[in-house]
C-alpha positions in Angstrom: 89.9 94.7 65.6 88.0 92.1 63.5 84.7 93.4 62.4 84.2 90.3 59.6 82.9 93.5 57.3 85.1 93.9 53.6 86.1 97.6 52.7 83.7 98.4 50.2 80.9 96.6 53.1 82.9 99.4 55.3 82.9 101.8 52.4 79.2 101.9 52.0 78.2 101.7 55.5 79.8 105.6 55.6 79.2 107.0 52.4 82.3 106.6 51.5 84.9 105.0 48.5 86.8 102.7 49.2 89.9 103.5 49.1 89.4 105.5 51.9 89.1 102.2 54.0 92.3 101.3 52.4 94.6 104.0 52.8 93.3 104.1 56.5 93.9 100.7 56.7 97.8 101.0 55.9 98.1 103.9 57.8 98.4 106.5 55.2 95.6 108.8 56.4 95.2 109.0 59.8 92.1 109.2 61.0 89.8 112.3 63.5 88.0 111.5 67.0 84.5 112.3 64.5 85.3 109.5 61.7 86.6 106.7 64.1 83.2 107.6 66.0 81.5 106.8 63.2 84.0 103.9 62.0 83.3 102.0 64.8 79.6 102.3 64.4 79.5 100.9 61.5 81.2 98.2 62.4 79.0 97.9 65.2 81.6 97.6 68.0 81.1 100.5 71.5 82.9 104.0 70.2 83.9 104.8 73.7 85.8 101.6 75.0 87.7 101.3 71.8 88.4 104.5 72.6 89.3 103.7 75.6 91.8 100.7 74.4 93.6 102.8 72.5 94.5 104.4 74.2 95.5 102.2 77.1 98.3 101.1 74.8 99.6 103.6 73.6 103.4 105.7 75.3 102.6 108.1 77.2 104.9 110.7 75.3 103.8 110.2 71.1 105.6 112.2 68.1 102.8 114.0 65.4 
């Protein structure tokens, strides 16, 4: 998703430091479902739709 929001702007909207956003973007930090919801809302996206789209792209079996 390209929302046209910088890491600094998104971090401010979430009340988090900028490195938090960087770690998430680079896949160095996973987020939980509540954080996902908050991030989607902060980006102006529909969290439910975004989650459905994410799930549709995942394989049937995931290694965690």
